[in-house]
Every structure is written in C-alpha cells, then in structure tokens.
N, C-alpha and C positions, 0 to 999 in steps of 0.2 A: 028684298031680294036683288044679287048682286050680279048688274052683269058681267056677259062674258068680253073675253079680252079680246077687242078686234086687230087682227093683224093685216095689213095692207103692204103688199111687194109690188116694186113698180122696177121694171125689170127691159133696161135700156143697155146693150155696150155700149162703149167700155163704163159705166156708170151701174150701179144698185142702189138702191134706198130700202131699208127696209123702216116701215112707221107701226111705230106701236103702240096702242092705248093703253094707258094704265091710270092708275088711280090719281087723279090729280092731275092728270094733264096726258102729254105723248112722251113717249122718247121713238129717237133712231140711228139707225145705224146708215154712214155713208162708205161705198166702197167704190173705190175711181183706181183704176188701171191705167197706164201708161209709161212711157220711158223720160217724159219732162217731168222733172220734180215740179217747176213751179207752174207748169200747166197742171198736174195732180192737184197741186196744194193749192191752185184758184179757186179747182170744181169743186174740192172740196166747202173751201172757204162757202161760194156761190152758194152752194145747193144749204149747209148748215142756216148760212142767214134767211136766207128763202123760205126753209120749211120750220126756225123760230117767227118769223112773220108771219105763217102762218096757221102754225097749230102751236105756239109760245114755249113747248119743251116742259119741262116739270120742274 
C-alpha cells in the first residue's frame, strides 16, 4: 500500500516554506520577499541548511 503524499505548509510573512514528503525523502520550496537582496539570499540559505539538517532532502 502506498502512503499518501504529505504536504506541510509553513506561512510566516515574509517567508513561506513548502515541505513535501516524496518517495525517498523530502523536497521543499523556500519563498522569501524583501527589498535587500543580500538579506533575502541569506534567509533562503539559512532555511535551506536547516531543512537539509532536519529532513535530508532527496
């Protein structure tokens, strides 16, 4: 029996993370809004590293 996909959404303005369980692991999307590119990229990198540490990715 195949387990259904589980989609977990975390909403927190100005950051949105979509975490999805897939066969063999997880995948995610990180959306960050802001006017300072360095800050936006820094937040994306930080979120990505935390997600890799917690979920491992695919």
